[in-house]
C-alpha positions in Angstrom: 47.8 86.0 23.2 46.7 84.7 26.6 49.4 82.6 28.5 48.8 78.9 28.8 46.8 78.0 31.9 47.1 74.3 32.8 44.1 74.5 35.1 42.0 75.5 32.1 42.9 72.2 30.4 43.4 69.5 33.0 44.2 65.9 32.0 40.9 64.0 31.8 41.0 60.5 33.2 38.3 57.9 32.8 38.1 56.1 36.1 36.9 52.5 35.4 36.7 49.4 37.6 39.5 47.9 35.6 41.8 50.9 35.8 42.2 54.4 34.5 42.4 55.6 30.9 43.6 59.1 29.7 40.7 60.4 27.6 42.1 63.9 27.0 45.5 65.3 27.6 47.8 62.6 26.3 50.3 65.2 25.0 50.2 67.2 28.2 50.9 64.0 30.2 53.7 63.0 27.9 55.3 66.4 28.2 55.1 66.4 32.0 56.8 63.1 32.1 59.5 64.2 29.6 60.5 67.2 31.6 60.1 65.4 34.9 57.7 68.1 36.1 57.6 68.2 39.9 54.5 69.4 41.7 50.9 68.7 40.8 49.3 68.4 37.4 45.6 69.2 37.2 43.6 66.0 36.6 39.9 65.4 36.5 38.4 62.0 37.0 35.3 61.5 34.9 32.9 58.6 34.4 31.6 57.6 31.0 28.9 55.0 30.3 31.1 53.3 27.6 33.9 53.8 25.1 31.6 55.6 22.6 30.8 58.2 25.2 34.5 58.6 26.1 35.5 58.9 22.5 32.8 61.5 21.8 34.0 63.5 24.7 37.6 63.4 23.5 36.7 64.4 20.0 34.6 67.4 21.3 37.6 68.5 23.5 39.9 68.4 20.5 37.4 70.0 18.1 36.5 72.8 20.5 40.1 73.6 21.5 41.6 73.8 18.0 41.1 72.7 14.5 41.7 69.0 13.9 44.5 68.2 11.4 43.6 66.0 8.4 45.5 63.2 10.1 43.4 63.6 13.2 40.2 63.8 11.1 41.1 60.5 9.3 41.7 58.8 12.6 38.5 60.1 14.2 36.3 59.2 11.2 37.8 55.7 11.0 37.2 55.2 14.7 33.6 56.6 14.6 32.8 54.5 11.5 34.3 51.4 13.2 31.8 51.8 16.0 28.7 51.7 13.7 27.2 48.4 12.7 25.3 47.1 9.7 21.7 46.0 9.6 20.8 42.7 11.2 21.2 40.8 7.9 25.0 41.4 7.9 26.6 38.9 10.2 30.0 37.3 10.4 30.8 33.5 10.6 30.1 33.5 14.4 26.8 35.2 13.9 28.0 38.6 15.3 27.1 41.9 13.6 29.7 42.9 11.0 31.2 46.3 11.5 30.7 48.6 8.5 33.4 50.0 6.3 33.8 53.7 5.6 32.2 53.2 2.1 29.1 51.7 3.7 28.2 54.9 5.5 26.7 57.6 3.4 24.2 60.4 3.5 22.8 61.0 6.9 25.7 59.1 8.5 28.1 61.6 6.9 26.1 64.5 8.2 26.0 63.0 11.8 29.8 62.4 11.7 30.4 65.9 10.3 28.4 67.4 13.2 30.4 65.5 15.8 33.7 66.7 14.2 32.6 70.2 13.3 33.3 69.8 9.6 31.2 69.4 6.4 29.6 66.2 5.3 31.6 66.5 2.0 34.8 66.4 3.9 33.7 63.3 5.8 32.8 61.6 2.5 36.2 62.5 0.9 38.0 61.2 4.0 36.0 58.0 3.8 37.1 57.6 0.2 40.7 58.1 1.2 40.3 55.6 4.1 38.8 52.9 1.8 40.8 53.4 -1.4 44.2 55.0 -0.7 47.4 53.0 -0.3 49.1 52.8 3.1 51.8 55.1 1.7 49.3 57.7 0.7 47.6 57.6 4.0 51.0 58.0 5.7 51.4 61.2 3.6 48.2 62.6 5.3 49.5 61.5 8.7 52.8 63.2 8.2 51.1 66.4 6.9 52.7 66.1 3.4 49.3 65.9 1.7 45.7 66.8 2.6 42.6 64.7 2.4 41.4 67.0 -0.4 44.6 66.6 -2.4 44.5 62.8 -2.3 40.7 62.7 -3.0 41.2 64.9 -6.1 44.0 62.6 -7.3 41.8 59.5 -6.8 38.7 60.7 -8.7 
């Protein structure tokens, strides 16, 4: 196995007018702080057009570097779905577009999300079912690694 090279995976910072946001490298940054690392830590400042672009970049970094855990998949799918909107007929009390729920996005949307995450559309649809129908305790079991998305989905159907 090749030794870890921090220069290969710098901390990616989104430089915005209102401050800086870590987009990729949260754990590396946390570890550097915990061990009081002296010296320099590789950092790259990047510009993104918006949060969606920054989120897409972060997901691709995680996906390409390693396999996402089921907990990370649930979180990523929930975040990606939250950013989609319904058709113009679906508005809230203030007249703003309502965000869609996971169960509202099917078919081509599942395929698009699957391509972003590097997984199958079936896995996306199972994860959306878990997000929409599982209890908080069951979702916690996925987050802790005790249960998989597939296990919970199979228990639910």
